[in-house]
N, C-alpha and C positions, 0 to 999 in steps of 0.2 A: 635358680634350681639347683640342689643337688641332692644326688644320689649317692649311696654308699653301697657297695655288694661285697661281702666277705666270702669268697668262695676258697680260701685258704682253710687249714687246721688251727690257724692261731685262735688262740682266747684273748688275746692281749691288743685285739682291732680297737681302737679307739670310738666311742659311740658318735652316731650321726649328726647329734646336735653338738659335741665337740668338732668334727670336723667342718661342718657348717660355720662354725664360729672361725677358724682358721681360713676358711675360704671367703668369708665376707672381709676377713682383715687383709686379703693379699689381692681381690679382684678390684679393678678400678670401675669396672661397668658390670651391667645385670649380666650372669650367663647361664649356661645350663650344660651342667658337669655331672659325667658319672665318676667317680672315685670308685675303682676295683682292685680290692687286696686280694692276691693271687698267691700258689704256691710255688715253690723254686720251678716244677717242670713248665706251667703255663709262661713264668717270667723268662725262662730260657728261650722258650719257643717263640715268644713275642720279640726278644730283644734279636733273636738270630733273623728270624722273618723278614722284621721292619729296621734293623740297624747292622744285619751281617754279623752280629756279635753272638758265637756260642756259648754264653754262660748267662744266668739269669742276674738282673741288673736291680738296683733298688726303685727306681723311679723311669716310668717312660710317659711321654706327654703326647697324645694325639690332638692336635687342633685342627677343627674343623670349619676354622672361619666364622664368619659372622651370620645370622640368617633371621630377620625381623628385630634386629637392632641387639641381638643377643648372641653373644660370644659361644660358642659351643666345642666341647672336646672332652676327651677323657684322660683321665691319670690312671696311671697301673703301678700299686705299690706290690714288691716283692714282700711278703711277711717275712719268712726266713733270712733275707738277706737287711731287712730292717733291725730284726733279733739280733744278728750276726755282727753287725756294724756298730749297733748300741752297746753291745758289750765290748767287743773289741776297742771300740773309744771312749769306753767308760762314760756312754752319756745314758741319760734315761728314757727308754723306749718312747715315751709320750712325748719327751722332747723332740727326737728324733722323727716321730712321724709329723709333727707339725712341720720341722723344718722340711721334710722331703712334700709335704702336701704345698707348703708355700712356695719352694722352689719349682716345682710342677707347674702351679698355677701362673707363676711368672713366664714361665715357657710357655704355654698358650696364650698368653697375651703377647708372644713375640720377642720377648728377653732370651737372651743365649750368653753363653759365656765361652765362646770359641775365641775371640781376641782378648789379651790382657784388660786392656779399658774396659770392655765390656762385662767382663768375669768381676772386675771390682765395682763397677755398678751396679751389677746384679747383686752381688754378694752383701753390698753395702744396705741396699733394698730389703734383703731377707733379713739382714741383723735390725735394722729399724722396724720391720713388723714383727717379727719374733719378741723383739723387747715390749713391744706394746703389747701381746700376747703373754707376758710373763716368763719368758724364755731366756735362757743365756746365748750368748754369741755360741752359734753351732760350728764357727771355724776356729775358735779356740781350743787348743789342745786339751785343756783342763776341763771343757763345758762340760 
């Protein structure tokens, strides 16, 4: 089950059915996930509270483990940060949302990118998932 909350002022947030399609492609097992799209203020507050970093970031993942065989977690996407990054990187905004939803869901499933080998493995998985969804490689400079 996936819920989408848009509490940002953005009118560019993808539709629930689109986010669900991305989630189905990224998840290895059934899950209960809320994707919350926030503004800069809430994004900054959450990043400061949970990561000690006093700025809004593009995606935050909160994994709550499994209950009744279902992975549970929340993804927080900061709409103004995604908008800015997509413009700066010359990417379509929808493709950037797809990438960060997939990226966040991989984090919920225990993947990370702290070590170089883990980062390479996670990025390769992201590329495969996004390619199946019809998006270009998010790590290419001309993506």
